[in-house]
N, C-alpha and C positions, 0 to 999 in steps of 0.2 A: 547523507548517505550511513554515516558511520553512527550517528545519533540514530537511527530510526533503526538500524541492525541491531544494535546494544539495548535501545530501551525495549523494543518489543520480542528481545529473548524469550521472556518465561509467557509471552502470548501467541508464541508461534503455531500451535497446534488448534486455534480456537477457527472454527468454520465461521465464514464470513458469508451473512444472508443475502440472497438476491444473486451470487454467481455461482456458475456451474461450470466445471472443466469440461475437456469431451468426453471422457469418462462415466460424468453424470454426478460425480462427487462435488461437494461445494470446496471452491478453493479456500486455504486456508490463509492466516497472516502470514506463515511462513513460505506459503508459495511467493509472496509479493516482496517480502521484506527479512528473509530466512538465510541469507549470505549477500556478503557485498555485491558479488555480481547481480543476483537477483534484485536487491535494492536498486542497485545503478539502472538495470534495464525499467524498474518501475518507475524510476524518475524521470528516465529518457520517455517513457509513454505518457506521462503529465507533462512533461516538457510540449510535446506534441498535442496534447489535448485528445490524444484519442481514447476514447472511454475512460477518460480520467475519473469522472464524478460517479458515475454508476458503480463502475468496475473496480475502483481502488479506494477513492478517499472515503465516500460516504460508509463503506463497509467497516473501513479501519476505524474511522473516527469516532463510529458508533462504539467500537469496544476499547480506544485508548485515544478520547477526544484531546489529550495533550499533542498528537501528532499533527492537528489540524495549523498549530502554531508553529509549526515547521513546514507544511505541505503550502498552504494559503501565501506566506510570503517569498516562497519557492517558486510560485507561480506569476506572483505579481512581479519579481525582478526579472525571470528569465524569457519571459513571454513577451 
């Protein structure tokens, strides 16, 4: 979680394609990994495999491909 929050610090305001909040605005990277609490909740969502692919991993991987090197091993080891 620390690596993702720190590594995505400069990209927090980038809107994620294909994701929409209840207000109709697109989610940003900061909505998922802007703080330690948000990152831990996002990693929990990935752990439970609840809309992890289309909702988190693909949109973030598109803008920051290096995150896949953290998220994919995380999925392999915790599920």
